[in-house]
Residue, then its C-alpha position, 0 to 999 in steps of 0.5 A: m438507490q437512483g442514478p448511474i454507476v460511474s467508473f473512472h477506472p480505465m479497465i472497468d466499464a459501468d453505466r458511465h465510463i469516464l476516461l481521463v486520458s493525458r491528464r485531462a482536467l475535470g470539466r463540467a460534464d464530469r462534475l455533473a456525472v458524479a453529482g448524479a451518480a449512485a456509486v463511483i468506481l475509482p482506480q487503485t490510486p485515483r487522481p487527487d482531484v477526482y477523489e476530492l470531487v467524489a468524496g466532497l459530493g458524498k458519493p459512495h465510492f470504491p476504493r476509499a483512497g483518503v489514506a492512500l492520498s495522504l499517508d502513502g510511502k514509508v514516512g506516511n506509513l509510520r505516521l499511520l501505524t503510530a497513530l493507530g497504535l498498531p505493532h511495527p518494528a521500532s522506527v525513527a523518521f527524518a526529513e533528510v538523510a543528513a538529519a538522520v546521519a547527524a542524529w546517529r553521529a550524535g548518539r541520539p538515544d532513539v536511533l541507538a536503540l534501533g541496534r545494528p544493522v539498521v534498515v534504511k527506507g526512503a519515503g518513495g520508491g517500491m519493489g525493495q529498490n529504496v531500502f538498504l541495510v547499514n551498520d553505521h552513520d558513515e554507511l548511511s551518509a554514503l547512501t545520500p545520493q541513492v535514498q529517494t526521499h520524495s513520495l508522490h502522495g505522502p510526506r517526504g523523508l526517510v525511516l530508520q528501522r530496527f532490523i528484525d530477522g524474519g527467517g528470510a520471509d515476510l507475508r503479503v496480504v492483499l486487501l480486496g474489500l472484505r476479502h483478501e489474498a495472502y502469500w509468503r514472499v521468500a528471499p533468495s538464499g543469503q539475501w534479506r529482501s524478499n520482494l519478488s522483483q529482488g528474486g523472492q519466491t511465493l509460497r501459499d501452503w506454508r506456516s499456516a498458523d503464522m499466516a492466519q495471525g498475519v492476516a488478522l493483523a492486516q485486517r485489524l489495520q484495514r478496519a482501523a484505517g478504513l482501507d479497501m485495497a492495499g498490499v500489506d507487508v507483515l513480518i512474523p519472526p519465528g516464534g514471535q508476534p506479527l509486525l506491520l512493515e509497509i502498506n502498499f497502495y499500488f503494489g505488484r501483481g506477480g504474486l496474484g497471477g499477473t494483471a489479468s488475475f488482479l483485474d478479475l479480483y478487483l472487479a469481484a471486489v467492486g461487485r461485492w461492494l455494489a451488491a452491499l449498496g443494493l446495486d446490480p453487480g452486473r452493471a460493472r464489467l471489465c472493458a472488452d479487449d480491442 
């Protein structure tokens, strides 16, 4: 395979390293570099214009980000999981909080079937900060100023989801090409959100059989959706079957040991991908510290 390896990732160097600082627009030199590339390394969530250029020219690239740039966020996740027929908690999407309140107040069957309490997830946001638990439509209405319905790379709106008791824990499966890292996130005592930013703790050597089932479901999603890199949240009720909760295309690194550890994992995934293309993995490397 002829041509240089081009990297748009700010922390991964290659034969050609292109930094798009300060939202710099793509220019002719950038387009020529991609046109002549043997392979292209992208950031975790690349700019849409960069991805369109690389994918449009048919260049091998990592990670594939088409899903991340179209179905990101809670509403986009629900559309993807529904389209793929993969198991997830019963959910109903709405464009606005007011529409969800009206449907609940009117006794719409699909909303009532969710039971009580109901998990409310705004399309945007992360780290558990745009997720709420409510018992009726009045509580939902009161959340109107707080629910963030905008999503940067996915459809706007919110999701009402059946609350399923996961025993105070869920599984985070980080997909890294053909490999993964998995760990449990355990909520603080008396809490229901297990996000590390909400005080959750990580466990690795726990519920190994359940972990294997959760990883298998995340990998099933990966194959069906063509994902290279994502943090997939899986809920496994005690004695129940695993359910997909969310797909995070830009996720926290705390459970992986921090940013430095994550970059090592990212580079390793890039190296495996390059080797599969018949290219020398040593041509990609982490940028040296200043």
